[in-house]
C-alpha positions in Angstrom: -3.8 -42.9 43.1 -2.8 -45.8 41.2 -0.1 -45.5 38.7 -1.7 -45.5 34.9 1.3 -48.0 34.0 -0.6 -50.9 36.3 -4.3 -50.3 35.5 -5.7 -52.4 32.8 -7.6 -49.8 30.4 -10.3 -52.5 29.6 -11.1 -53.3 26.0 -12.4 -49.5 25.4 -9.2 -48.5 26.6 -7.5 -50.7 24.2 -9.9 -49.9 20.9 -9.2 -46.1 21.7 -5.1 -47.1 21.9 -5.4 -48.8 18.8 -7.3 -46.2 17.2 -5.3 -43.2 18.4 -1.8 -45.1 17.5 -3.0 -45.5 13.9 -4.3 -41.9 13.6 -1.0 -40.7 14.7 1.2 -43.0 12.8 -0.8 -41.7 9.6 -0.5 -38.0 10.6 -3.9 -37.5 10.6 -5.7 -34.7 13.2 -8.5 -35.6 15.5 -10.5 -32.9 13.6 -9.8 -34.7 9.9 -10.4 -38.4 10.9 -13.7 -37.5 12.5 -14.8 -35.6 9.3 -14.0 -38.5 7.2 -15.9 -41.0 9.6 -18.6 -38.0 9.6 -18.7 -38.1 13.4 -18.0 -35.4 16.0 -14.2 -34.4 17.1 -15.8 -35.1 20.6 -16.7 -38.5 20.0 -13.6 -39.6 18.4 -11.8 -37.8 21.4 -13.9 -40.3 23.8 -13.2 -43.0 21.7 -9.4 -42.4 21.8 -9.9 -42.0 25.6 -11.5 -44.9 26.3 -14.7 -43.2 27.8 -17.8 -44.5 27.8 -19.9 -47.4 26.9 -18.1 -47.5 23.5 -18.7 -46.6 19.9 -21.2 -48.5 17.4 -20.1 -50.8 15.6 -20.8 -48.8 12.4 -18.6 -46.0 13.8 -15.7 -48.6 14.5 -16.1 -50.1 10.8 -15.6 -46.4 9.8 -12.7 -45.7 11.9 -11.0 -49.0 10.8 -11.7 -47.9 7.2 -10.2 -44.6 7.3 -7.3 -45.8 8.8 -6.4 -48.8 6.9 -6.8 -51.2 9.8 -8.1 -54.7 9.4 -11.4 -55.6 11.4 -9.4 -58.8 13.0 -7.5 -56.4 14.8 -10.9 -56.4 17.2 -10.6 -59.7 18.5 -8.0 -59.4 20.9 -9.3 -56.0 22.4 -11.9 -58.1 24.7 -11.4 -60.7 27.2 -13.0 -64.2 25.9 -16.5 -64.5 26.8 -17.3 -66.7 29.9 -18.3 -70.0 29.5 -21.5 -71.1 31.5 -23.8 -68.8 33.4 -22.8 -65.9 35.1 -23.2 -66.6 38.8 -24.3 -62.9 39.4 -27.1 -63.2 37.2 -30.5 -63.4 39.4 -32.0 -66.4 37.5 -28.4 -68.4 38.6 -28.9 -67.1 42.1 -32.5 -68.1 42.2 -31.9 -71.6 40.6 -29.0 -72.3 43.2 -31.3 -71.0 46.1 -33.8 -73.5 44.9 -31.4 -76.6 44.8 -30.3 -76.0 48.3 -33.7 -76.5 49.7 
C-alpha cells in the first residue's frame, strides 16, 4: 500500500484540506460549519476528505464565505487546463484514423 505522503490528493483533496485547515484554525466543529452553510455534516465530512466528485460551486462559495476565505484561493487547486484536444476523446481518435488512410 503506498504511503499517503507520496500520493497527490488531486483538486478535491486539496480543496478538502484547505477547508478543513481553515475550519480547525477557526476552532469550528464540523457540525457548526455545516449548520451555518446549510449542508449536512456528512457532506462536509466528504468534502474535507476529498471523496466523491466534489461539491457544487454554491456549497464551495458558502463554505469559503463562512470561513473568511477568498475565492481566488481556488485557482491553485486544479491543474492547468490542457491545450488542444484531448487525445483520448473519441472524436480525436476517429479523426486521426481518417488522416492515416
